[in-house]
C-alpha positions in Angstrom: 107.2 115.9 116.7 107.5 115.6 112.9 104.9 117.3 110.8 103.6 115.3 107.9 102.8 118.5 105.8 106.5 119.3 105.5 107.1 116.4 103.1 105.1 117.9 100.2 107.0 119.4 97.2 105.6 122.6 95.9 104.2 122.5 92.4 103.7 126.3 92.2 105.9 129.2 93.0 105.4 130.4 96.6 107.3 133.3 98.3 107.4 134.2 102.0 109.0 136.9 104.0 112.3 136.2 105.7 111.6 134.3 109.0 112.4 136.1 112.3 115.9 135.4 113.4 117.1 134.7 109.8 116.6 138.1 108.2 119.5 139.2 106.0 120.3 142.6 107.5 122.0 143.7 104.3 118.8 142.9 102.3 115.8 142.9 104.6 113.4 143.6 101.7 114.3 140.2 100.1 111.9 137.3 100.3 112.3 133.5 100.4 111.4 131.2 97.5 110.0 128.0 99.0 111.0 124.6 97.6 109.0 122.6 100.2 105.7 123.3 102.0 105.7 125.1 105.3 103.2 124.3 107.9 100.4 126.9 107.7 100.3 127.3 103.9 96.8 126.9 102.5 98.1 124.4 100.0 99.6 122.1 102.7 96.8 119.6 103.4 95.9 118.9 99.8 99.5 118.5 98.7 100.2 116.1 101.5 97.0 114.2 100.9 97.9 113.8 97.2 101.5 112.7 98.0 100.2 110.1 100.6 97.5 108.7 98.3 100.2 108.2 95.6 102.3 106.3 98.2 99.4 104.1 99.3 98.4 103.3 95.7 102.1 102.3 95.0 101.8 99.8 97.9 98.6 98.3 96.4 95.9 100.1 98.3 92.8 101.3 96.4 90.6 104.2 97.3 87.1 103.3 98.4 84.3 104.6 96.2 82.1 105.4 99.2 84.7 107.6 101.1 87.9 109.3 99.7 89.5 108.9 103.2 89.2 105.1 103.2 91.8 102.9 101.5 91.6 99.1 101.1 94.4 96.6 100.6 93.6 93.0 99.6 96.0 90.2 99.2 94.6 86.7 99.1 92.3 86.2 102.1 93.9 89.2 104.0 92.3 92.6 104.0 93.6 95.9 105.5 91.6 99.1 105.9 93.4 102.5 106.3 91.4 105.6 107.2 93.1 108.9 106.7 91.9 112.1 108.3 94.1 115.1 107.7 97.3 113.7 109.2 95.8 111.1 111.5 95.7 107.4 110.4 93.7 104.5 111.6 94.8 101.1 110.2 93.2 97.7 110.9 93.6 94.4 109.2 92.3 90.8 109.2 95.5 89.5 110.6 
């Protein structure tokens, strides 16, 4: 199963200890400098949400004023509603 949170690019500097099984025995005191988010970081959900919202907006969706988790796409007589909750998505449309 793929985790949506792993697609976020870090905007701040984050270090973590060397993961078990990948410790450099010559330098066990060294840490890893992360380029991408890891599942479990406190920044994960917000970064993924921001990235996904940018993607939806680029497709033509607009964020509903009543709920920041609801996105609406209109094209002619067609309408689509996308509800985003953490990394779950519900999508329905008129056609």
